[in-house]
N, CA, C and O atoms as a Tripos MOL2 file, in Angstrom:
@<TRIPOS>MOLECULE
protein
  196   195    49     0     0
PROTEIN
NO_CHARGES

@<TRIPOS>ATOM
      1 N         -57.3140   -2.2740  -28.1990 N.3       1 MET1
      2 CA        -58.1250   -3.0880  -27.3330 C.3       1 MET1
      3 C         -59.0490   -3.9510  -28.2060 C.2       1 MET1
      4 O         -59.4790   -3.5260  -29.2780 O.2       1 MET1
      5 N         -59.3410   -5.1390  -27.7390 N.am      2 LYS2
      6 CA        -60.1860   -6.0820  -28.4730 C.3       2 LYS2
      7 C         -61.5130   -6.2890  -27.7460 C.2       2 LYS2
      8 O         -61.6090   -6.1610  -26.5260 O.2       2 LYS2
      9 N         -62.5160   -6.6070  -28.5330 N.am      3 GLU3
     10 CA        -63.8280   -7.0010  -28.0270 C.3       3 GLU3
     11 C         -64.0550   -8.4320  -28.5050 C.2       3 GLU3
     12 O         -63.7060   -8.7650  -29.6380 O.2       3 GLU3
     13 N         -64.6310   -9.2760  -27.6650 N.am      4 TYR4
     14 CA        -64.8540  -10.6810  -28.0150 C.3       4 TYR4
     15 C         -66.3280  -11.0220  -27.9190 C.2       4 TYR4
     16 O         -67.0710  -10.4290  -27.1370 O.2       4 TYR4
     17 N         -66.7410  -11.9920  -28.7300 N.am      5 LYS5
     18 CA        -68.1200  -12.4600  -28.7200 C.3       5 LYS5
     19 C         -68.1100  -13.9510  -29.0020 C.2       5 LYS5
     20 O         -67.3790  -14.4100  -29.8790 O.2       5 LYS5
     21 N         -68.9100  -14.7100  -28.2710 N.am      6 ILE6
     22 CA        -69.0600  -16.1520  -28.4930 C.3       6 ILE6
     23 C         -70.4830  -16.3930  -28.9790 C.2       6 ILE6
     24 O         -71.4490  -15.9430  -28.3620 O.2       6 ILE6
     25 N         -70.5970  -17.1090  -30.0930 N.am      7 VAL7
     26 CA        -71.8960  -17.3760  -30.7030 C.3       7 VAL7
     27 C         -72.0640  -18.8880  -30.8250 C.2       7 VAL7
     28 O         -71.1460  -19.5870  -31.2530 O.2       7 VAL7
     29 N         -73.2340  -19.3890  -30.4490 N.am      8 GLU8
     30 CA        -73.5520  -20.8070  -30.5910 C.3       8 GLU8
     31 C         -74.4630  -20.9800  -31.7980 C.2       8 GLU8
     32 O         -75.5080  -20.3350  -31.8830 O.2       8 GLU8
     33 N         -74.0790  -21.8420  -32.7270 N.am      9 VAL9
     34 CA        -74.8670  -22.0530  -33.9490 C.3       9 VAL9
     35 C         -74.9810  -23.5330  -34.2720 C.2       9 VAL9
     36 O         -74.1860  -24.3500  -33.8070 O.2       9 VAL9
     37 N         -75.9740  -23.8600  -35.0710 N.am     10 LYS10
     38 CA        -76.0750  -25.2080  -35.6270 C.3      10 LYS10
     39 C         -75.0920  -25.3030  -36.7810 C.2      10 LYS10
     40 O         -74.7310  -24.2930  -37.3860 O.2      10 LYS10
     41 N         -74.6660  -26.5050  -37.0780 N.am     11 LYS11
     42 CA        -73.6850  -26.7110  -38.1570 C.3      11 LYS11
     43 C         -74.1530  -26.1010  -39.4700 C.2      11 LYS11
     44 O         -73.3560  -25.5050  -40.1940 O.2      11 LYS11
     45 N         -75.4220  -26.2410  -39.7800 N.am     12 SER12
     46 CA        -75.9550  -25.7380  -41.0460 C.3      12 SER12
     47 C         -75.9510  -24.2110  -41.1260 C.2      12 SER12
     48 O         -76.0330  -23.6570  -42.2230 O.2      12 SER12
     49 N         -75.8570  -23.5230  -39.9910 N.am     13 GLN13
     50 CA        -75.8840  -22.0560  -39.9550 C.3      13 GLN13
     51 C         -74.4940  -21.4370  -39.8510 C.2      13 GLN13
     52 O         -74.3560  -20.2250  -40.0190 O.2      13 GLN13
     53 N         -73.4820  -22.2180  -39.5840 N.am     14 ALA14
     54 CA        -72.1550  -21.6950  -39.2420 C.3      14 ALA14
     55 C         -71.5860  -20.7700  -40.3140 C.2      14 ALA14
     56 O         -71.1340  -19.6710  -39.9930 O.2      14 ALA14
     57 N         -71.5980  -21.1810  -41.5560 N.am     15 GLU15
     58 CA        -71.0050  -20.3710  -42.6190 C.3      15 GLU15
     59 C         -71.7240  -19.0350  -42.7790 C.2      15 GLU15
     60 O         -71.0750  -18.0000  -42.9280 O.2      15 GLU15
     61 N         -73.0410  -19.0430  -42.7500 N.am     16 ALA16
     62 CA        -73.8130  -17.8040  -42.8940 C.3      16 ALA16
     63 C         -73.5430  -16.8550  -41.7310 C.2      16 ALA16
     64 O         -73.4120  -15.6480  -41.9350 O.2      16 ALA16
     65 N         -73.4580  -17.3870  -40.5240 N.am     17 VAL17
     66 CA        -73.1830  -16.5560  -39.3500 C.3      17 VAL17
     67 C         -71.7830  -15.9650  -39.4350 C.2      17 VAL17
     68 O         -71.6020  -14.7800  -39.1550 O.2      17 VAL17
     69 N         -70.7910  -16.7600  -39.8140 N.am     18 MET18
     70 CA        -69.4220  -16.2460  -39.9280 C.3      18 MET18
     71 C         -69.3290  -15.1560  -40.9870 C.2      18 MET18
     72 O         -68.6400  -14.1560  -40.7820 O.2      18 MET18
     73 N         -70.0170  -15.3330  -42.1240 N.am     19 ASN19
     74 CA        -69.9980  -14.3070  -43.1670 C.3      19 ASN19
     75 C         -70.6680  -13.0220  -42.7010 C.2      19 ASN19
     76 O         -70.1680  -11.9320  -42.9830 O.2      19 ASN19
     77 N         -71.7820  -13.1270  -41.9970 N.am     20 GLU20
     78 CA        -72.4670  -11.9360  -41.4920 C.3      20 GLU20
     79 C         -71.6190  -11.2050  -40.4570 C.2      20 GLU20
     80 O         -71.5350   -9.9770  -40.4790 O.2      20 GLU20
     81 N         -70.9970  -11.9410  -39.5620 N.am     21 MET21
     82 CA        -70.1560  -11.3190  -38.5360 C.3      21 MET21
     83 C         -68.9340  -10.6540  -39.1840 C.2      21 MET21
     84 O         -68.4880   -9.6040  -38.7190 O.2      21 MET21
     85 N         -68.3960  -11.2440  -40.2370 N.am     22 ALA22
     86 CA        -67.2620  -10.6500  -40.9470 C.3      22 ALA22
     87 C         -67.6610   -9.3090  -41.5640 C.2      22 ALA22
     88 O         -66.8710   -8.3650  -41.5590 O.2      22 ALA22
     89 N         -68.8770   -9.2200  -42.0920 N.am     23 ARG23
     90 CA        -69.3610   -7.9500  -42.6490 C.3      23 ARG23
     91 C         -69.4450   -6.8690  -41.5710 C.2      23 ARG23
     92 O         -69.3490   -5.6790  -41.8730 O.2      23 ARG23
     93 N         -69.6250   -7.2830  -40.3180 N.am     24 GLN24
     94 CA        -69.7140   -6.3430  -39.2000 C.3      24 GLN24
     95 C         -68.3460   -6.0630  -38.5700 C.2      24 GLN24
     96 O         -68.2570   -5.3590  -37.5640 O.2      24 GLN24
     97 N         -67.2860   -6.6120  -39.1580 N.am     25 GLY25
     98 CA        -65.9370   -6.3400  -38.6850 C.3      25 GLY25
     99 C         -65.3710   -7.3640  -37.7100 C.2      25 GLY25
    100 O         -64.2800   -7.1650  -37.1760 O.2      25 GLY25
    101 N         -66.0920   -8.4560  -37.4670 N.am     26 TRP26
    102 CA        -65.6340   -9.4960  -36.5580 C.3      26 TRP26
    103 C         -64.7490  -10.4890  -37.2970 C.2      26 TRP26
    104 O         -64.9340  -10.7250  -38.4900 O.2      26 TRP26
    105 N         -63.7910  -11.0670  -36.5910 N.am     27 GLU27
    106 CA        -62.8870  -12.0760  -37.1390 C.3      27 GLU27
    107 C         -62.9860  -13.3360  -36.2780 C.2      27 GLU27
    108 O         -63.0240  -13.2490  -35.0510 O.2      27 GLU27
    109 N         -63.0270  -14.5050  -36.9200 N.am     28 VAL28
    110 CA        -63.1010  -15.7660  -36.1810 C.3      28 VAL28
    111 C         -61.7740  -16.0100  -35.4670 C.2      28 VAL28
    112 O         -60.7080  -15.9570  -36.0800 O.2      28 VAL28
    113 N         -61.8550  -16.2780  -34.1640 N.am     29 VAL29
    114 CA        -60.6740  -16.5910  -33.3650 C.3      29 VAL29
    115 C         -60.5560  -18.1070  -33.2160 C.2      29 VAL29
    116 O         -59.4690  -18.6700  -33.3500 O.2      29 VAL29
    117 N         -61.6860  -18.7610  -32.9360 N.am     30 SER30
    118 CA        -61.6670  -20.2140  -32.7800 C.3      30 SER30
    119 C         -63.0680  -20.7840  -32.9580 C.2      30 SER30
    120 O         -64.0640  -20.0660  -32.8730 O.2      30 SER30
    121 N         -63.1240  -22.0860  -33.2060 N.am     31 THR31
    122 CA        -64.3890  -22.8140  -33.2590 C.3      31 THR31
    123 C         -64.2500  -24.0460  -32.3760 C.2      31 THR31
    124 O         -63.1610  -24.5940  -32.2030 O.2      31 THR31
    125 N         -65.3770  -24.4640  -31.8270 N.am     32 ASN32
    126 CA        -65.3720  -25.6290  -30.9600 C.3      32 ASN32
    127 C         -66.6820  -26.3790  -31.1710 C.2      32 ASN32
    128 O         -67.7540  -25.7750  -31.1370 O.2      32 ASN32
    129 N         -66.6080  -27.6680  -31.3860 N.am     33 PHE33
    130 CA        -67.7770  -28.5190  -31.5760 C.3      33 PHE33
    131 C         -68.2990  -28.9570  -30.2220 C.2      33 PHE33
    132 O         -67.5270  -29.4190  -29.3820 O.2      33 PHE33
    133 N         -69.5920  -28.8200  -29.9980 N.am     34 TRP34
    134 CA        -70.2090  -29.2090  -28.7370 C.3      34 TRP34
    135 C         -71.2830  -30.2410  -29.0400 C.2      34 TRP34
    136 O         -72.2030  -29.9620  -29.8080 O.2      34 TRP34
    137 N         -71.1850  -31.4180  -28.4570 N.am     35 GLY35
    138 CA        -72.1530  -32.4590  -28.7650 C.3      35 GLY35
    139 C         -72.6300  -33.2360  -27.5590 C.2      35 GLY35
    140 O         -72.9300  -34.4240  -27.6740 O.2      35 GLY35
    141 N         -72.7080  -32.5950  -26.3990 N.am     36 TYR36
    142 CA        -73.1070  -33.3280  -25.2030 C.3      36 TYR36
    143 C         -74.6330  -33.4530  -25.1320 C.2      36 TYR36
    144 O         -75.1680  -34.5480  -25.3100 O.2      36 TYR36
    145 N         -75.3360  -32.3520  -24.8770 N.am     37 TRP37
    146 CA        -76.8010  -32.4050  -24.8400 C.3      37 TRP37
    147 C         -77.4060  -32.1580  -26.2050 C.2      37 TRP37
    148 O         -78.4200  -32.7520  -26.5720 O.2      37 TRP37
    149 N         -76.7640  -31.2690  -26.9510 N.am     38 LYS38
    150 CA        -77.2190  -30.9800  -28.3070 C.3      38 LYS38
    151 C         -75.9920  -30.6930  -29.1590 C.2      38 LYS38
    152 O         -74.9460  -30.2880  -28.6510 O.2      38 LYS38
    153 N         -76.1310  -30.9060  -30.4370 N.am     39 ILE39
    154 CA        -75.0020  -30.7000  -31.3330 C.3      39 ILE39
    155 C         -75.0010  -29.2480  -31.8070 C.2      39 ILE39
    156 O         -75.9670  -28.7790  -32.4090 O.2      39 ILE39
    157 N         -73.9140  -28.5500  -31.5300 N.am     40 SER40
    158 CA        -73.7760  -27.1740  -31.9770 C.3      40 SER40
    159 C         -72.2950  -26.8170  -32.0870 C.2      40 SER40
    160 O         -71.4230  -27.5680  -31.6510 O.2      40 SER40
    161 N         -72.0390  -25.6700  -32.6720 N.am     41 ILE41
    162 CA        -70.6830  -25.1680  -32.8270 C.3      41 ILE41
    163 C         -70.5920  -23.8440  -32.0820 C.2      41 ILE41
    164 O         -71.4400  -22.9690  -32.2510 O.2      41 ILE41
    165 N         -69.5770  -23.7050  -31.2710 N.am     42 MET42
    166 CA        -69.3110  -22.4590  -30.5670 C.3      42 MET42
    167 C         -68.2370  -21.7220  -31.3710 C.2      42 MET42
    168 O         -67.1530  -22.2610  -31.5980 O.2      42 MET42
    169 N         -68.5330  -20.4980  -31.7990 N.am     43 ILE43
    170 CA        -67.5840  -19.7120  -32.5880 C.3      43 ILE43
    171 C         -67.2060  -18.4830  -31.7700 C.2      43 ILE43
    172 O         -68.0740  -17.7420  -31.3080 O.2      43 ILE43
    173 N         -65.9130  -18.2770  -31.5960 N.am     44 THR44
    174 CA        -65.4180  -17.1000  -30.8870 C.3      44 THR44
    175 C         -64.9230  -16.0940  -31.9150 C.2      44 THR44
    176 O         -64.1160  -16.4180  -32.7860 O.2      44 THR44
    177 N         -65.4240  -14.8600  -31.7980 N.am     45 PHE45
    178 CA        -65.0600  -13.7660  -32.6920 C.3      45 PHE45
    179 C         -64.3280  -12.6860  -31.9080 C.2      45 PHE45
    180 O         -64.4800  -12.5850  -30.6900 O.2      45 PHE45
    181 N         -63.5390  -11.8850  -32.6030 N.am     46 SER46
    182 CA        -62.9320  -10.7020  -31.9810 C.3      46 SER46
    183 C         -62.9040   -9.5790  -33.0060 C.2      46 SER46
    184 O         -62.9520   -9.8100  -34.2140 O.2      46 SER46
    185 N         -62.8250   -8.3480  -32.4880 N.am     47 ARG47
    186 CA        -62.6380   -7.1760  -33.3400 C.3      47 ARG47
    187 C         -62.0300   -6.0720  -32.5010 C.2      47 ARG47
    188 O         -62.1740   -6.0450  -31.2790 O.2      47 ARG47
    189 N         -61.3490   -5.1630  -33.1760 N.am     48 ASP48
    190 CA        -60.7660   -4.0250  -32.4900 C.3      48 ASP48
    191 C         -61.8590   -3.0160  -32.1480 C.2      48 ASP48
    192 O         -62.7810   -2.7860  -32.9300 O.2      48 ASP48
    193 N         -61.7360   -2.4210  -30.9640 N.am     49 ILE49
    194 CA        -62.6960   -1.3800  -30.5940 C.3      49 ILE49
    195 C         -61.9920   -0.0640  -30.3650 C.2      49 ILE49
    196 O         -62.6370    0.9340  -30.0450 O.2      49 ILE49
@<TRIPOS>BOND
     1     1     2 1
     2     2     3 1
     3     3     4 2
     4     3     5 am
     5     5     6 1
     6     6     7 1
     7     7     8 2
     8     7     9 am
     9     9    10 1
    10    10    11 1
    11    11    12 2
    12    11    13 am
    13    13    14 1
    14    14    15 1
    15    15    16 2
    16    15    17 am
    17    17    18 1
    18    18    19 1
    19    19    20 2
    20    19    21 am
    21    21    22 1
    22    22    23 1
    23    23    24 2
    24    23    25 am
    25    25    26 1
    26    26    27 1
    27    27    28 2
    28    27    29 am
    29    29    30 1
    30    30    31 1
    31    31    32 2
    32    31    33 am
    33    33    34 1
    34    34    35 1
    35    35    36 2
    36    35    37 am
    37    37    38 1
    38    38    39 1
    39    39    40 2
    40    39    41 am
    41    41    42 1
    42    42    43 1
    43    43    44 2
    44    43    45 am
    45    45    46 1
    46    46    47 1
    47    47    48 2
    48    47    49 am
    49    49    50 1
    50    50    51 1
    51    51    52 2
    52    51    53 am
    53    53    54 1
    54    54    55 1
    55    55    56 2
    56    55    57 am
    57    57    58 1
    58    58    59 1
    59    59    60 2
    60    59    61 am
    61    61    62 1
    62    62    63 1
    63    63    64 2
    64    63    65 am
    65    65    66 1
    66    66    67 1
    67    67    68 2
    68    67    69 am
    69    69    70 1
    70    70    71 1
    71    71    72 2
    72    71    73 am
    73    73    74 1
    74    74    75 1
    75    75    76 2
    76    75    77 am
    77    77    78 1
    78    78    79 1
    79    79    80 2
    80    79    81 am
    81    81    82 1
    82    82    83 1
    83    83    84 2
    84    83    85 am
    85    85    86 1
    86    86    87 1
    87    87    88 2
    88    87    89 am
    89    89    90 1
    90    90    91 1
    91    91    92 2
    92    91    93 am
    93    93    94 1
    94    94    95 1
    95    95    96 2
    96    95    97 am
    97    97    98 1
    98    98    99 1
    99    99   100 2
   100    99   101 am
   101   101   102 1
   102   102   103 1
   103   103   104 2
   104   103   105 am
   105   105   106 1
   106   106   107 1
   107   107   108 2
   108   107   109 am
   109   109   110 1
   110   110   111 1
   111   111   112 2
   112   111   113 am
   113   113   114 1
   114   114   115 1
   115   115   116 2
   116   115   117 am
   117   117   118 1
   118   118   119 1
   119   119   120 2
   120   119   121 am
   121   121   122 1
   122   122   123 1
   123   123   124 2
   124   123   125 am
   125   125   126 1
   126   126   127 1
   127   127   128 2
   128   127   129 am
   129   129   130 1
   130   130   131 1
   131   131   132 2
   132   131   133 am
   133   133   134 1
   134   134   135 1
   135   135   136 2
   136   135   137 am
   137   137   138 1
   138   138   139 1
   139   139   140 2
   140   139   141 am
   141   141   142 1
   142   142   143 1
   143   143   144 2
   144   143   145 am
   145   145   146 1
   146   146   147 1
   147   147   148 2
   148   147   149 am
   149   149   150 1
   150   150   151 1
   151   151   152 2
   152   151   153 am
   153   153   154 1
   154   154   155 1
   155   155   156 2
   156   155   157 am
   157   157   158 1
   158   158   159 1
   159   159   160 2
   160   159   161 am
   161   161   162 1
   162   162   163 1
   163   163   164 2
   164   163   165 am
   165   165   166 1
   166   166   167 1
   167   167   168 2
   168   167   169 am
   169   169   170 1
   170   170   171 1
   171   171   172 2
   172   171   173 am
   173   173   174 1
   174   174   175 1
   175   175   176 2
   176   175   177 am
   177   177   178 1
   178   178   179 1
   179   179   180 2
   180   179   181 am
   181   181   182 1
   182   182   183 1
   183   183   184 2
   184   183   185 am
   185   185   186 1
   186   186   187 1
   187   187   188 2
   188   187   189 am
   189   189   190 1
   190   190   191 1
   191   191   192 2
   192   191   193 am
   193   193   194 1
   194   194   195 1
   195   195   196 2
@<TRIPOS>SUBSTRUCTURE
     1 MET1         2 RESIDUE 1 A MET
     2 LYS2         6 RESIDUE 1 A LYS
     3 GLU3        10 RESIDUE 1 A GLU
     4 TYR4        14 RESIDUE 1 A TYR
     5 LYS5        18 RESIDUE 1 A LYS
     6 ILE6        22 RESIDUE 1 A ILE
     7 VAL7        26 RESIDUE 1 A VAL
     8 GLU8        30 RESIDUE 1 A GLU
     9 VAL9        34 RESIDUE 1 A VAL
    10 LYS10       38 RESIDUE 1 A LYS
    11 LYS11       42 RESIDUE 1 A LYS
    12 SER12       46 RESIDUE 1 A SER
    13 GLN13       50 RESIDUE 1 A GLN
    14 ALA14       54 RESIDUE 1 A ALA
    15 GLU15       58 RESIDUE 1 A GLU
    16 ALA16       62 RESIDUE 1 A ALA
    17 VAL17       66 RESIDUE 1 A VAL
    18 MET18       70 RESIDUE 1 A MET
    19 ASN19       74 RESIDUE 1 A ASN
    20 GLU20       78 RESIDUE 1 A GLU
    21 MET21       82 RESIDUE 1 A MET
    22 ALA22       86 RESIDUE 1 A ALA
    23 ARG23       90 RESIDUE 1 A ARG
    24 GLN24       94 RESIDUE 1 A GLN
    25 GLY25       98 RESIDUE 1 A GLY
    26 TRP26      102 RESIDUE 1 A TRP
    27 GLU27      106 RESIDUE 1 A GLU
    28 VAL28      110 RESIDUE 1 A VAL
    29 VAL29      114 RESIDUE 1 A VAL
    30 SER30      118 RESIDUE 1 A SER
    31 THR31      122 RESIDUE 1 A THR
    32 ASN32      126 RESIDUE 1 A ASN
    33 PHE33      130 RESIDUE 1 A PHE
    34 TRP34      134 RESIDUE 1 A TRP
    35 GLY35      138 RESIDUE 1 A GLY
    36 TYR36      142 RESIDUE 1 A TYR
    37 TRP37      146 RESIDUE 1 A TRP
    38 LYS38      150 RESIDUE 1 A LYS
    39 ILE39      154 RESIDUE 1 A ILE
    40 SER40      158 RESIDUE 1 A SER
    41 ILE41      162 RESIDUE 1 A ILE
    42 MET42      166 RESIDUE 1 A MET
    43 ILE43      170 RESIDUE 1 A ILE
    44 THR44      174 RESIDUE 1 A THR
    45 PHE45      178 RESIDUE 1 A PHE
    46 SER46      182 RESIDUE 1 A SER
    47 ARG47      186 RESIDUE 1 A ARG
    48 ASP48      190 RESIDUE 1 A ASP
    49 ILE49      194 RESIDUE 1 A ILE
């Protein structure tokens, strides 16, 4: 079974957040750029539970 998490980050924080989540056992599933009201990146993570 998988667990999923979506995290919203600023571009400058993306790499640090992905590295920290990887240390916790999370794997990046997808990224999506959001620039309508504010510029941010949505990162979807998954891990086995």
